[in-house]
mmCIF file of the N, C-alpha and C atoms, coordinates in Angstrom:
data_MODEL
# 
_entry.id   MODEL 
# 
loop_
_atom_site.group_PDB 
_atom_site.id 
_atom_site.type_symbol 
_atom_site.label_atom_id 
_atom_site.label_alt_id 
_atom_site.label_comp_id 
_atom_site.label_asym_id 
_atom_site.label_entity_id 
_atom_site.label_seq_id 
_atom_site.pdbx_PDB_ins_code 
_atom_site.Cartn_x 
_atom_site.Cartn_y 
_atom_site.Cartn_z 
_atom_site.occupancy 
_atom_site.B_iso_or_equiv 
_atom_site.pdbx_formal_charge 
_atom_site.auth_seq_id 
_atom_site.auth_comp_id 
_atom_site.auth_asym_id 
_atom_site.auth_atom_id 
_atom_site.pdbx_PDB_model_num 
ATOM 1   N N  . MET A 1 1  ? 8.056   -6.757  3.311   1.00 0.00 ? 1  MET A N  1 
ATOM 2   C CA . MET A 1 1  ? 8.212   -5.540  2.546   1.00 0.00 ? 1  MET A CA 1 
ATOM 3   C C  . MET A 1 1  ? 7.138   -4.547  2.985   1.00 0.00 ? 1  MET A C  1 
ATOM 4   N N  . LYS A 1 2  ? 7.444   -3.277  2.837   1.00 0.00 ? 2  LYS A N  1 
ATOM 5   C CA . LYS A 1 2  ? 6.485   -2.216  3.154   1.00 0.00 ? 2  LYS A CA 1 
ATOM 6   C C  . LYS A 1 2  ? 6.327   -1.328  1.930   1.00 0.00 ? 2  LYS A C  1 
ATOM 7   N N  . VAL A 1 3  ? 5.069   -1.086  1.558   1.00 0.00 ? 3  VAL A N  1 
ATOM 8   C CA . VAL A 1 3  ? 4.783   -0.187  0.442   1.00 0.00 ? 3  VAL A CA 1 
ATOM 9   C C  . VAL A 1 3  ? 3.854   0.921   0.927   1.00 0.00 ? 3  VAL A C  1 
ATOM 10  N N  . TYR A 1 4  ? 3.943   2.057   0.275   1.00 0.00 ? 4  TYR A N  1 
ATOM 11  C CA . TYR A 1 4  ? 3.114   3.217   0.590   1.00 0.00 ? 4  TYR A CA 1 
ATOM 12  C C  . TYR A 1 4  ? 2.096   3.414   -0.520  1.00 0.00 ? 4  TYR A C  1 
ATOM 13  N N  . VAL A 1 5  ? 0.835   3.623   -0.133  1.00 0.00 ? 5  VAL A N  1 
ATOM 14  C CA . VAL A 1 5  ? -0.246  3.829   -1.090  1.00 0.00 ? 5  VAL A CA 1 
ATOM 15  C C  . VAL A 1 5  ? -0.914  5.160   -0.775  1.00 0.00 ? 5  VAL A C  1 
ATOM 16  N N  . LYS A 1 6  ? -1.085  5.999   -1.789  1.00 0.00 ? 6  LYS A N  1 
ATOM 17  C CA . LYS A 1 6  ? -1.770  7.269   -1.601  1.00 0.00 ? 6  LYS A CA 1 
ATOM 18  C C  . LYS A 1 6  ? -3.272  7.015   -1.665  1.00 0.00 ? 6  LYS A C  1 
ATOM 19  N N  . ALA A 1 7  ? -3.951  7.204   -0.531  1.00 0.00 ? 7  ALA A N  1 
ATOM 20  C CA . ALA A 1 7  ? -5.394  6.949   -0.429  1.00 0.00 ? 7  ALA A CA 1 
ATOM 21  C C  . ALA A 1 7  ? -5.925  7.649   0.812   1.00 0.00 ? 7  ALA A C  1 
ATOM 22  N N  . LYS A 1 8  ? -7.258  7.696   0.921   1.00 0.00 ? 8  LYS A N  1 
ATOM 23  C CA . LYS A 1 8  ? -7.895  8.320   2.082   1.00 0.00 ? 8  LYS A CA 1 
ATOM 24  C C  . LYS A 1 8  ? -7.781  7.460   3.330   1.00 0.00 ? 8  LYS A C  1 
ATOM 25  N N  . SER A 1 9  ? -7.916  6.127   3.148   1.00 0.00 ? 9  SER A N  1 
ATOM 26  C CA . SER A 1 9  ? -7.936  5.214   4.291   1.00 0.00 ? 9  SER A CA 1 
ATOM 27  C C  . SER A 1 9  ? -7.781  3.772   3.814   1.00 0.00 ? 9  SER A C  1 
ATOM 28  N N  . LYS A 1 10 ? -7.653  2.853   4.764   1.00 0.00 ? 10 LYS A N  1 
ATOM 29  C CA . LYS A 1 10 ? -7.626  1.429   4.413   1.00 0.00 ? 10 LYS A CA 1 
ATOM 30  C C  . LYS A 1 10 ? -8.958  1.028   3.785   1.00 0.00 ? 10 LYS A C  1 
ATOM 31  N N  . LYS A 1 11 ? -10.048 1.573   4.307   1.00 0.00 ? 11 LYS A N  1 
ATOM 32  C CA . LYS A 1 11 ? -11.369 1.275   3.755   1.00 0.00 ? 11 LYS A CA 1 
ATOM 33  C C  . LYS A 1 11 ? -11.447 1.732   2.297   1.00 0.00 ? 11 LYS A C  1 
ATOM 34  N N  . ASP A 1 12 ? -10.922 2.899   2.023   1.00 0.00 ? 12 ASP A N  1 
ATOM 35  C CA . ASP A 1 12 ? -10.899 3.427   0.657   1.00 0.00 ? 12 ASP A CA 1 
ATOM 36  C C  . ASP A 1 12 ? -10.133 2.486   -0.270  1.00 0.00 ? 12 ASP A C  1 
ATOM 37  N N  . ILE A 1 13 ? -9.002  1.988   0.177   1.00 0.00 ? 13 ILE A N  1 
ATOM 38  C CA . ILE A 1 13 ? -8.211  1.054   -0.629  1.00 0.00 ? 13 ILE A CA 1 
ATOM 39  C C  . ILE A 1 13 ? -9.018  -0.201  -0.927  1.00 0.00 ? 13 ILE A C  1 
ATOM 40  N N  . ASN A 1 14 ? -9.623  -0.787  0.104   1.00 0.00 ? 14 ASN A N  1 
ATOM 41  C CA . ASN A 1 14 ? -10.398 -2.018  -0.094  1.00 0.00 ? 14 ASN A CA 1 
ATOM 42  C C  . ASN A 1 14 ? -11.597 -1.809  -1.016  1.00 0.00 ? 14 ASN A C  1 
ATOM 43  N N  . GLU A 1 15 ? -12.270 -0.661  -0.895  1.00 0.00 ? 15 GLU A N  1 
ATOM 44  C CA . GLU A 1 15 ? -13.407 -0.367  -1.774  1.00 0.00 ? 15 GLU A CA 1 
ATOM 45  C C  . GLU A 1 15 ? -12.953 -0.228  -3.224  1.00 0.00 ? 15 GLU A C  1 
ATOM 46  N N  . ARG A 1 16 ? -11.843 0.462   -3.425  1.00 0.00 ? 16 ARG A N  1 
ATOM 47  C CA . ARG A 1 16 ? -11.327 0.652   -4.776  1.00 0.00 ? 16 ARG A CA 1 
ATOM 48  C C  . ARG A 1 16 ? -10.897 -0.678  -5.390  1.00 0.00 ? 16 ARG A C  1 
ATOM 49  N N  . LEU A 1 17 ? -10.282 -1.538  -4.591  1.00 0.00 ? 17 LEU A N  1 
ATOM 50  C CA . LEU A 1 17 ? -9.896  -2.866  -5.082  1.00 0.00 ? 17 LEU A CA 1 
ATOM 51  C C  . LEU A 1 17 ? -11.121 -3.694  -5.438  1.00 0.00 ? 17 LEU A C  1 
ATOM 52  N N  . SER A 1 18 ? -12.163 -3.640  -4.590  1.00 0.00 ? 18 SER A N  1 
ATOM 53  C CA . SER A 1 18 ? -13.371 -4.431  -4.858  1.00 0.00 ? 18 SER A CA 1 
ATOM 54  C C  . SER A 1 18 ? -14.115 -3.921  -6.095  1.00 0.00 ? 18 SER A C  1 
ATOM 55  N N  . ASN A 1 19 ? -13.885 -2.662  -6.467  1.00 0.00 ? 19 ASN A N  1 
ATOM 56  C CA . ASN A 1 19 ? -14.488 -2.102  -7.682  1.00 0.00 ? 19 ASN A CA 1 
ATOM 57  C C  . ASN A 1 19 ? -13.652 -2.384  -8.923  1.00 0.00 ? 19 ASN A C  1 
ATOM 58  N N  . GLY A 1 20 ? -12.586 -3.167  -8.763  1.00 0.00 ? 20 GLY A N  1 
ATOM 59  C CA . GLY A 1 20 ? -11.768 -3.560  -9.899  1.00 0.00 ? 20 GLY A CA 1 
ATOM 60  C C  . GLY A 1 20 ? -10.620 -2.630  -10.238 1.00 0.00 ? 20 GLY A C  1 
ATOM 61  N N  . GLU A 1 21 ? -10.414 -1.608  -9.428  1.00 0.00 ? 21 GLU A N  1 
ATOM 62  C CA . GLU A 1 21 ? -9.317  -0.672  -9.689  1.00 0.00 ? 21 GLU A CA 1 
ATOM 63  C C  . GLU A 1 21 ? -7.983  -1.346  -9.354  1.00 0.00 ? 21 GLU A C  1 
ATOM 64  N N  . VAL A 1 22 ? -6.990  -1.105  -10.165 1.00 0.00 ? 22 VAL A N  1 
ATOM 65  C CA . VAL A 1 22 ? -5.648  -1.623  -9.902  1.00 0.00 ? 22 VAL A CA 1 
ATOM 66  C C  . VAL A 1 22 ? -4.894  -0.542  -9.124  1.00 0.00 ? 22 VAL A C  1 
ATOM 67  N N  . LEU A 1 23 ? -4.425  -0.901  -7.937  1.00 0.00 ? 23 LEU A N  1 
ATOM 68  C CA . LEU A 1 23 ? -3.705  0.050   -7.092  1.00 0.00 ? 23 LEU A CA 1 
ATOM 69  C C  . LEU A 1 23 ? -2.248  -0.363  -6.967  1.00 0.00 ? 23 LEU A C  1 
ATOM 70  N N  . TYR A 1 24 ? -1.404  0.637   -6.906  1.00 0.00 ? 24 TYR A N  1 
ATOM 71  C CA . TYR A 1 24 ? 0.029   0.400   -6.803  1.00 0.00 ? 24 TYR A CA 1 
ATOM 72  C C  . TYR A 1 24 ? 0.561   1.042   -5.537  1.00 0.00 ? 24 TYR A C  1 
ATOM 73  N N  . GLY A 1 25 ? 1.550   0.385   -4.941  1.00 0.00 ? 25 GLY A N  1 
ATOM 74  C CA . GLY A 1 25 ? 2.234   0.918   -3.786  1.00 0.00 ? 25 GLY A CA 1 
ATOM 75  C C  . GLY A 1 25 ? 3.699   1.088   -4.124  1.00 0.00 ? 25 GLY A C  1 
ATOM 76  N N  . GLU A 1 26 ? 4.316   2.051   -3.492  1.00 0.00 ? 26 GLU A N  1 
ATOM 77  C CA . GLU A 1 26 ? 5.724   2.324   -3.755  1.00 0.00 ? 26 GLU A CA 1 
ATOM 78  C C  . GLU A 1 26 ? 6.561   2.000   -2.531  1.00 0.00 ? 26 GLU A C  1 
ATOM 79  N N  . ASN A 1 27 ? 7.638   1.280   -2.768  1.00 0.00 ? 27 ASN A N  1 
ATOM 80  C CA . ASN A 1 27 ? 8.590   0.951   -1.717  1.00 0.00 ? 27 ASN A CA 1 
ATOM 81  C C  . ASN A 1 27 ? 9.713   1.970   -1.803  1.00 0.00 ? 27 ASN A C  1 
ATOM 82  N N  . PHE A 1 28 ? 9.995   2.644   -0.697  1.00 0.00 ? 28 PHE A N  1 
ATOM 83  C CA . PHE A 1 28 ? 11.023  3.678   -0.673  1.00 0.00 ? 28 PHE A CA 1 
ATOM 84  C C  . PHE A 1 28 ? 12.322  3.163   -0.067  1.00 0.00 ? 28 PHE A C  1 
ATOM 85  N N  . SER A 1 29 ? 12.537  1.855   -0.054  1.00 0.00 ? 29 SER A N  1 
ATOM 86  C CA . SER A 1 29 ? 13.702  1.252   0.584   1.00 0.00 ? 29 SER A CA 1 
ATOM 87  C C  . SER A 1 29 ? 14.994  1.638   -0.121  1.00 0.00 ? 29 SER A C  1 
ATOM 88  N N  . MET A 1 30 ? 16.035  1.816   0.662   1.00 0.00 ? 30 MET A N  1 
ATOM 89  C CA . MET A 1 30 ? 17.348  2.062   0.084   1.00 0.00 ? 30 MET A CA 1 
ATOM 90  C C  . MET A 1 30 ? 18.187  0.782   0.079   1.00 0.00 ? 30 MET A C  1 
ATOM 91  N N  . PHE A 1 31 ? 17.536  -0.366  0.326   1.00 0.00 ? 31 PHE A N  1 
ATOM 92  C CA . PHE A 1 31 ? 18.244  -1.636  0.395   1.00 0.00 ? 31 PHE A CA 1 
ATOM 93  C C  . PHE A 1 31 ? 18.078  -2.482  -0.859  1.00 0.00 ? 31 PHE A C  1 
ATOM 94  N N  . GLY A 1 32 ? 17.662  -1.879  -1.962  1.00 0.00 ? 32 GLY A N  1 
ATOM 95  C CA . GLY A 1 32 ? 17.654  -2.576  -3.233  1.00 0.00 ? 32 GLY A CA 1 
ATOM 96  C C  . GLY A 1 32 ? 16.301  -3.044  -3.732  1.00 0.00 ? 32 GLY A C  1 
ATOM 97  N N  . ASP A 1 33 ? 15.250  -3.041  -2.904  1.00 0.00 ? 33 ASP A N  1 
ATOM 98  C CA . ASP A 1 33 ? 13.955  -3.508  -3.396  1.00 0.00 ? 33 ASP A CA 1 
ATOM 99  C C  . ASP A 1 33 ? 12.977  -2.357  -3.612  1.00 0.00 ? 33 ASP A C  1 
ATOM 100 N N  . ALA A 1 34 ? 13.502  -1.143  -3.748  1.00 0.00 ? 34 ALA A N  1 
ATOM 101 C CA . ALA A 1 34 ? 12.651  0.013   -4.014  1.00 0.00 ? 34 ALA A CA 1 
ATOM 102 C C  . ALA A 1 34 ? 11.981  -0.163  -5.371  1.00 0.00 ? 34 ALA A C  1 
ATOM 103 N N  . GLY A 1 35 ? 10.765  0.328   -5.477  1.00 0.00 ? 35 GLY A N  1 
ATOM 104 C CA . GLY A 1 35 ? 10.056  0.230   -6.741  1.00 0.00 ? 35 GLY A CA 1 
ATOM 105 C C  . GLY A 1 35 ? 8.566   0.342   -6.536  1.00 0.00 ? 35 GLY A C  1 
ATOM 106 N N  . ILE A 1 36 ? 7.829   0.105   -7.612  1.00 0.00 ? 36 ILE A N  1 
ATOM 107 C CA . ILE A 1 36 ? 6.371   0.207   -7.595  1.00 0.00 ? 36 ILE A CA 1 
ATOM 108 C C  . ILE A 1 36 ? 5.793   -1.191  -7.759  1.00 0.00 ? 36 ILE A C  1 
ATOM 109 N N  . TYR A 1 37 ? 4.825   -1.529  -6.901  1.00 0.00 ? 37 TYR A N  1 
ATOM 110 C CA . TYR A 1 37 ? 4.259   -2.872  -6.862  1.00 0.00 ? 37 TYR A CA 1 
ATOM 111 C C  . TYR A 1 37 ? 2.737   -2.833  -6.942  1.00 0.00 ? 37 TYR A C  1 
ATOM 112 N N  . ASP A 1 38 ? 2.170   -3.730  -7.735  1.00 0.00 ? 38 ASP A N  1 
ATOM 113 C CA . ASP A 1 38 ? 0.724   -3.939  -7.788  1.00 0.00 ? 38 ASP A CA 1 
ATOM 114 C C  . ASP A 1 38 ? 0.324   -4.574  -6.456  1.00 0.00 ? 38 ASP A C  1 
ATOM 115 N N  . LEU A 1 39 ? -0.651  -4.001  -5.763  1.00 0.00 ? 39 LEU A N  1 
ATOM 116 C CA . LEU A 1 39 ? -1.034  -4.527  -4.450  1.00 0.00 ? 39 LEU A CA 1 
ATOM 117 C C  . LEU A 1 39 ? -1.440  -5.989  -4.511  1.00 0.00 ? 39 LEU A C  1 
ATOM 118 N N  . THR A 1 40 ? -2.092  -6.402  -5.579  1.00 0.00 ? 40 THR A N  1 
ATOM 119 C CA . THR A 1 40 ? -2.555  -7.788  -5.658  1.00 0.00 ? 40 THR A CA 1 
ATOM 120 C C  . THR A 1 40 ? -1.408  -8.782  -5.794  1.00 0.00 ? 40 THR A C  1 
ATOM 121 N N  . GLN A 1 41 ? -0.208  -8.301  -6.058  1.00 0.00 ? 41 GLN A N  1 
ATOM 122 C CA . GLN A 1 41 ? 0.957   -9.170  -6.188  1.00 0.00 ? 41 GLN A CA 1 
ATOM 123 C C  . GLN A 1 41 ? 1.791   -9.229  -4.915  1.00 0.00 ? 41 GLN A C  1 
ATOM 124 N N  . LEU A 1 42 ? 1.367   -8.529  -3.863  1.00 0.00 ? 42 LEU A N  1 
ATOM 125 C CA . LEU A 1 42 ? 2.114   -8.543  -2.610  1.00 0.00 ? 42 LEU A CA 1 
ATOM 126 C C  . LEU A 1 42 ? 1.989   -9.894  -1.926  1.00 0.00 ? 42 LEU A C  1 
ATOM 127 N N  . ASN A 1 43 ? 2.947   -10.191 -1.070  1.00 0.00 ? 43 ASN A N  1 
ATOM 128 C CA . ASN A 1 43 ? 2.919   -11.420 -0.281  1.00 0.00 ? 43 ASN A CA 1 
ATOM 129 C C  . ASN A 1 43 ? 2.026   -11.233 0.942   1.00 0.00 ? 43 ASN A C  1 
ATOM 130 N N  . ASP A 1 44 ? 1.479   -12.321 1.426   1.00 0.00 ? 44 ASP A N  1 
ATOM 131 C CA . ASP A 1 44 ? 0.647   -12.292 2.622   1.00 0.00 ? 44 ASP A CA 1 
ATOM 132 C C  . ASP A 1 44 ? 1.449   -11.707 3.787   1.00 0.00 ? 44 ASP A C  1 
ATOM 133 N N  . GLY A 1 45 ? 0.886   -10.710 4.454   1.00 0.00 ? 45 GLY A N  1 
ATOM 134 C CA . GLY A 1 45 ? 1.540   -10.098 5.598   1.00 0.00 ? 45 GLY A CA 1 
ATOM 135 C C  . GLY A 1 45 ? 2.412   -8.900  5.286   1.00 0.00 ? 45 GLY A C  1 
ATOM 136 N N  . ASP A 1 46 ? 2.593   -8.571  4.006   1.00 0.00 ? 46 ASP A N  1 
ATOM 137 C CA . ASP A 1 46 ? 3.355   -7.365  3.674   1.00 0.00 ? 46 ASP A CA 1 
ATOM 138 C C  . ASP A 1 46 ? 2.635   -6.149  4.245   1.00 0.00 ? 46 ASP A C  1 
ATOM 139 N N  . VAL A 1 47 ? 3.405   -5.173  4.662   1.00 0.00 ? 47 VAL A N  1 
ATOM 140 C CA . VAL A 1 47 ? 2.859   -3.971  5.301   1.00 0.00 ? 47 VAL A CA 1 
ATOM 141 C C  . VAL A 1 47 ? 2.515   -2.927  4.243   1.00 0.00 ? 47 VAL A C  1 
ATOM 142 N N  . VAL A 1 48 ? 1.324   -2.338  4.404   1.00 0.00 ? 48 VAL A N  1 
ATOM 143 C CA . VAL A 1 48 ? 0.875   -1.263  3.517   1.00 0.00 ? 48 VAL A CA 1 
ATOM 144 C C  . VAL A 1 48 ? 0.636   -0.026  4.377   1.00 0.00 ? 48 VAL A C  1 
ATOM 145 N N  . ALA A 1 49 ? 1.336   1.059   4.047   1.00 0.00 ? 49 ALA A N  1 
ATOM 146 C CA . ALA A 1 49 ? 1.175   2.329   4.744   1.00 0.00 ? 49 ALA A CA 1 
ATOM 147 C C  . ALA A 1 49 ? 0.315   3.241   3.872   1.00 0.00 ? 49 ALA A C  1 
ATOM 148 N N  . VAL A 1 50 ? -0.695  3.847   4.475   1.00 0.00 ? 50 VAL A N  1 
ATOM 149 C CA . VAL A 1 50 ? -1.616  4.734   3.764   1.00 0.00 ? 50 VAL A CA 1 
ATOM 150 C C  . VAL A 1 50 ? -1.211  6.183   4.043   1.00 0.00 ? 50 VAL A C  1 
ATOM 151 N N  . TYR A 1 51 ? -1.067  6.960   2.983   1.00 0.00 ? 51 TYR A N  1 
ATOM 152 C CA . TYR A 1 51 ? -0.700  8.367   3.167   1.00 0.00 ? 51 TYR A CA 1 
ATOM 153 C C  . TYR A 1 51 ? -1.506  9.253   2.233   1.00 0.00 ? 51 TYR A C  1 
ATOM 154 N N  . GLN A 1 52 ? -1.584  10.532  2.601   1.00 0.00 ? 52 GLN A N  1 
ATOM 155 C CA . GLN A 1 52 ? -2.240  11.521  1.743   1.00 0.00 ? 52 GLN A CA 1 
ATOM 156 C C  . GLN A 1 52 ? -1.322  12.668  1.378   1.00 0.00 ? 52 GLN A C  1 
ATOM 157 N N  . LYS A 1 53 ? -0.252  12.845  2.152   1.00 0.00 ? 53 LYS A N  1 
ATOM 158 C CA . LYS A 1 53 ? 0.643   13.963  1.855   1.00 0.00 ? 53 LYS A CA 1 
ATOM 159 C C  . LYS A 1 53 ? 2.093   13.546  2.048   1.00 0.00 ? 53 LYS A C  1 
ATOM 160 N N  . MET A 1 54 ? 2.964   14.333  1.412   1.00 0.00 ? 54 MET A N  1 
ATOM 161 C CA . MET A 1 54 ? 4.399   14.125  1.514   1.00 0.00 ? 54 MET A CA 1 
ATOM 162 C C  . MET A 1 54 ? 4.969   15.200  2.432   1.00 0.00 ? 54 MET A C  1 
ATOM 163 N N  . VAL A 1 55 ? 5.951   14.819  3.225   1.00 0.00 ? 55 VAL A N  1 
ATOM 164 C CA . VAL A 1 55 ? 6.646   15.755  4.100   1.00 0.00 ? 55 VAL A CA 1 
ATOM 165 C C  . VAL A 1 55 ? 8.143   15.612  3.828   1.00 0.00 ? 55 VAL A C  1 
ATOM 166 N N  . ASP A 1 56 ? 8.768   16.697  3.416   1.00 0.00 ? 56 ASP A N  1 
ATOM 167 C CA . ASP A 1 56 ? 10.192  16.700  3.076   1.00 0.00 ? 56 ASP A CA 1 
ATOM 168 C C  . ASP A 1 56 ? 10.543  15.612  2.062   1.00 0.00 ? 56 ASP A C  1 
ATOM 169 N N  . GLY A 1 57 ? 9.664   15.383  1.100   1.00 0.00 ? 57 GLY A N  1 
ATOM 170 C CA . GLY A 1 57 ? 9.918   14.428  0.041   1.00 0.00 ? 57 GLY A CA 1 
ATOM 171 C C  . GLY A 1 57 ? 9.617   12.979  0.381   1.00 0.00 ? 57 GLY A C  1 
ATOM 172 N N  . ASN A 1 58 ? 9.077   12.734  1.572   1.00 0.00 ? 58 ASN A N  1 
ATOM 173 C CA . ASN A 1 58 ? 8.743   11.375  1.997   1.00 0.00 ? 58 ASN A CA 1 
ATOM 174 C C  . ASN A 1 58 ? 7.257   11.282  2.321   1.00 0.00 ? 58 ASN A C  1 
ATOM 175 N N  . PRO A 1 59 ? 6.657   10.106  2.074   1.00 0.00 ? 59 PRO A N  1 
ATOM 176 C CA . PRO A 1 59 ? 5.236   9.955   2.410   1.00 0.00 ? 59 PRO A CA 1 
ATOM 177 C C  . PRO A 1 59 ? 5.034   9.981   3.921   1.00 0.00 ? 59 PRO A C  1 
ATOM 178 N N  . TYR A 1 60 ? 3.991   10.675  4.360   1.00 0.00 ? 60 TYR A N  1 
ATOM 179 C CA . TYR A 1 60 ? 3.658   10.772  5.777   1.00 0.00 ? 60 TYR A CA 1 
ATOM 180 C C  . TYR A 1 60 ? 2.466   9.848   6.029   1.00 0.00 ? 60 TYR A C  1 
ATOM 181 N N  . ALA A 1 61 ? 2.757   8.646   6.545   1.00 0.00 ? 61 ALA A N  1 
ATOM 182 C CA . ALA A 1 61 ? 1.719   7.628   6.725   1.00 0.00 ? 61 ALA A CA 1 
ATOM 183 C C  . ALA A 1 61 ? 0.805   7.973   7.889   1.00 0.00 ? 61 ALA A C  1 
ATOM 184 N N  . LYS A 1 62 ? -0.492  7.780   7.660   1.00 0.00 ? 62 LYS A N  1 
ATOM 185 C CA . LYS A 1 62 ? -1.478  8.038   8.714   1.00 0.00 ? 62 LYS A CA 1 
ATOM 186 C C  . LYS A 1 62 ? -2.185  6.768   9.159   1.00 0.00 ? 62 LYS A C  1 
ATOM 187 N N  . ALA A 1 63 ? -2.006  5.688   8.409   1.00 0.00 ? 63 ALA A N  1 
ATOM 188 C CA . ALA A 1 63 ? -2.608  4.399   8.774   1.00 0.00 ? 63 ALA A CA 1 
ATOM 189 C C  . ALA A 1 63 ? -1.735  3.282   8.223   1.00 0.00 ? 63 ALA A C  1 
ATOM 190 N N  . TRP A 1 64 ? -1.777  2.148   8.890   1.00 0.00 ? 64 TRP A N  1 
ATOM 191 C CA . TRP A 1 64 ? -0.984  0.993   8.498   1.00 0.00 ? 64 TRP A CA 1 
ATOM 192 C C  . TRP A 1 64 ? -1.879  -0.232  8.462   1.00 0.00 ? 64 TRP A C  1 
ATOM 193 N N  . GLY A 1 65 ? -1.575  -1.150  7.584   1.00 0.00 ? 65 GLY A N  1 
ATOM 194 C CA . GLY A 1 65 ? -2.307  -2.401  7.516   1.00 0.00 ? 65 GLY A CA 1 
ATOM 195 C C  . GLY A 1 65 ? -1.423  -3.487  6.951   1.00 0.00 ? 65 GLY A C  1 
ATOM 196 N N  . THR A 1 66 ? -1.920  -4.714  6.971   1.00 0.00 ? 66 THR A N  1 
ATOM 197 C CA . THR A 1 66 ? -1.193  -5.820  6.373   1.00 0.00 ? 66 THR A CA 1 
ATOM 198 C C  . THR A 1 66 ? -2.019  -6.408  5.234   1.00 0.00 ? 66 THR A C  1 
ATOM 199 N N  . TRP A 1 67 ? -1.330  -6.901  4.227   1.00 0.00 ? 67 TRP A N  1 
ATOM 200 C CA . TRP A 1 67 ? -1.979  -7.433  3.053   1.00 0.00 ? 67 TRP A CA 1 
ATOM 201 C C  . TRP A 1 67 ? -2.396  -8.876  3.298   1.00 0.00 ? 67 TRP A C  1 
ATOM 202 N N  . ASP A 1 68 ? -3.647  -9.203  2.973   1.00 0.00 ? 68 ASP A N  1 
ATOM 203 C CA . ASP A 1 68 ? -4.171  -10.565 3.055   1.00 0.00 ? 68 ASP A CA 1 
ATOM 204 C C  . ASP A 1 68 ? -4.259  -11.086 1.617   1.00 0.00 ? 68 ASP A C  1 
ATOM 205 N N  . SER A 1 69 ? -3.294  -11.914 1.234   1.00 0.00 ? 69 SER A N  1 
ATOM 206 C CA . SER A 1 69 ? -3.239  -12.367 -0.162  1.00 0.00 ? 69 SER A CA 1 
ATOM 207 C C  . SER A 1 69 ? -4.376  -13.331 -0.508  1.00 0.00 ? 69 SER A C  1 
ATOM 208 N N  . ASN A 1 70 ? -4.927  -14.023 0.470   1.00 0.00 ? 70 ASN A N  1 
ATOM 209 C CA . ASN A 1 70 ? -6.046  -14.937 0.193   1.00 0.00 ? 70 ASN A CA 1 
ATOM 210 C C  . ASN A 1 70 ? -7.323  -14.181 -0.148  1.00 0.00 ? 70 ASN A C  1 
ATOM 211 N N  . LYS A 1 71 ? -7.606  -13.129 0.611   1.00 0.00 ? 71 LYS A N  1 
ATOM 212 C CA . LYS A 1 71 ? -8.822  -12.327 0.398   1.00 0.00 ? 71 LYS A CA 1 
ATOM 213 C C  . LYS A 1 71 ? -8.579  -11.167 -0.550  1.00 0.00 ? 71 LYS A C  1 
ATOM 214 N N  . GLN A 1 72 ? -7.314  -10.935 -0.909  1.00 0.00 ? 72 GLN A N  1 
ATOM 215 C CA . GLN A 1 72 ? -6.932  -9.825  -1.785  1.00 0.00 ? 72 GLN A CA 1 
ATOM 216 C C  . GLN A 1 72 ? -7.462  -8.494  -1.255  1.00 0.00 ? 72 GLN A C  1 
ATOM 217 N N  . LYS A 1 73 ? -7.205  -8.247  0.048   1.00 0.00 ? 73 LYS A N  1 
ATOM 218 C CA . LYS A 1 73 ? -7.605  -6.992  0.656   1.00 0.00 ? 73 LYS A CA 1 
ATOM 219 C C  . LYS A 1 73 ? -6.676  -6.635  1.800   1.00 0.00 ? 73 LYS A C  1 
ATOM 220 N N  . LEU A 1 74 ? -6.782  -5.422  2.218   1.00 0.00 ? 74 LEU A N  1 
ATOM 221 C CA . LEU A 1 74 ? -5.961  -4.886  3.301   1.00 0.00 ? 74 LEU A CA 1 
ATOM 222 C C  . LEU A 1 74 ? -6.684  -5.062  4.624   1.00 0.00 ? 74 LEU A C  1 
ATOM 223 N N  . LYS A 1 75 ? -5.986  -5.575  5.622   1.00 0.00 ? 75 LYS A N  1 
ATOM 224 C CA . LYS A 1 75 ? -6.608  -5.697  6.944   1.00 0.00 ? 75 LYS A CA 1 
ATOM 225 C C  . LYS A 1 75 ? -5.928  -4.805  7.945   1.00 0.00 ? 75 LYS A C  1 
# 
């Protein structure tokens, strides 16, 4: 699965998670699994796209990472 998170960077996401903030990512899939997901509930290896702006109603990703469920952080 791929989710989009509005943040400055992957580092920003990891810092916010380590500070106890709950972050959510949104899946924009048209194949039935669209929705909002708590990052800590993602499966190992799920893709996280980082964006700061929307273009034509869609998130414009500037960085990509994969979720490490064991360490509960983005790599």
